[in-house]
N, C-alpha and C positions, 0 to 999 in steps of 0.2 A: 411189805411190808420197806418202809423205809427207816435208815439207821435206827434212826429219832424211838423206832416202834416199837419196845425191845421185847415187849409180851401182853399178848394181846388170844383171849378167851375167851366160848362158854366151856362150860364140864359139867359130869353131870357124876361128878368125887370133889370132895371136900381138898379145901382150898389151900394154900401155906403159903403163909408172910415170907416169908424164909426164904423163896423160887423168886414172889418179888422184890425179895433187897436183891435178887444174887442177881439176878438180869438185868439189873438199874447202874450196878457199879461201873465207878468211874469217877478215875486221877481227877480229871475236870471241876465234878461234878460239891458247888460248896455247899448243898442243900437237896436231902430223900427229902420229903413231906409221901406222906402215909392215911388211907384211908381206908380202914377196913370199916365192914356195916355185921355188922350179925345181931341172929335173927333171935331177934327178946320176949317175955316171955308177955307180951301186954302189946295191946292194940287199940283207940281210941278206946278208952274205960272195962276193957274185955279182959279179957286173960285166953294166951293162947296157947291147944294144944297139938293143934298140928298144921303145917307152911307146908303149902309146893311151888315151888321154883314152873314156870316153860314159859319155852321162848320158842317165836314164830322161828321159820328158816332161812328171814333175810338177816336174823339178827347178831351173827359176827357178822358179815358185812355192816350190816350200822355202829356198830360197836368198832371197826376198827375205823371207820370216816372216822369217829367220833374225837376218833384217835389221832386221828391226821390233821384234825380241823382242830388241837388246843394244840399239837404242840406249832401249828401254822400261826394260828394267836396270841403266845408264849413264848417268848425266850426260854427253853429246856432245850435241857439239855439226852433226856427219856424220857418215855411215857409204859407204863404196864398198868394194864385194866384184865381184869377176872375177872368173870359175875358165876359164879354155880346153878344151878339147874333137879328139876327133884322132886324129891321129899328129902326136906331137913329141920332141925331135931332142934330145938331151945340153946342158940351157948351156938352154932352151929357158926362158919362163914358163909356169909350170905356174895357177896363181896367187896375185891379189896384194888384199889386205887390206889397210883405211885405217880413220882414224876420228880425229877432232879436238871438244878441249873444249877446258875454258879452263883448266883444267891436267894436266901433264902427264902424272900418276900417272892419272885416270880416259882418258883415249887410252890409256896402255899395258894398262890394265885391257881394254878393253870391246876394244880387237886381240887382246889374248890369249882373249876369246870370243871375239868372231868367229870368227878363225879354231881355235876346237878344236870349237865348236857347227857349222863350215862340215862338216869330215874325220869328224864324227860321229855328220850328222845331211840331208844335203845330197847328194842318189844317181847318186855325181857314183865311177864305177870307172875303176882302173888295172888295164890286162893292159902287166907287165911280157916281157918276151923279154932271157933272159941267154943272155950268151955262149957259155954250157955249152948250149945249144937247149933250152932249160927254159922255161917258161911261170907265170906268177903270174894272181888276178882276184884283187884289191886293194880294196876293198872291197864288196865285193858281200853280199851280204843271205845 
């Protein structure tokens, strides 16, 4: 990882926003933009009762690549991205991404690019079970 990639991980343990904020500490940063994705109790008009994330073996390398590209494409001072895998409950944190920059506009743009690109390119798949006993895989090829 370059100096700009402060924290990049995929883990099966609960995520901690404070860990991400601490990793991005920088006296030269005027803005830090944080996005936290959490498990909601519904999707597509159905109630969600269970959710499981699984990752392809290349997912961490792909996440690092996305973080490097975001750092290269935006005027940032630091990048962090952590995604959870395994069984999650309603309200659990699924993903935490953040960027720091000298100015807020750069931090907002970089964080938006980071979460959108992560969701589009990193092979992490969500299996949802609904309250009507149906189920769905999201993000699979």
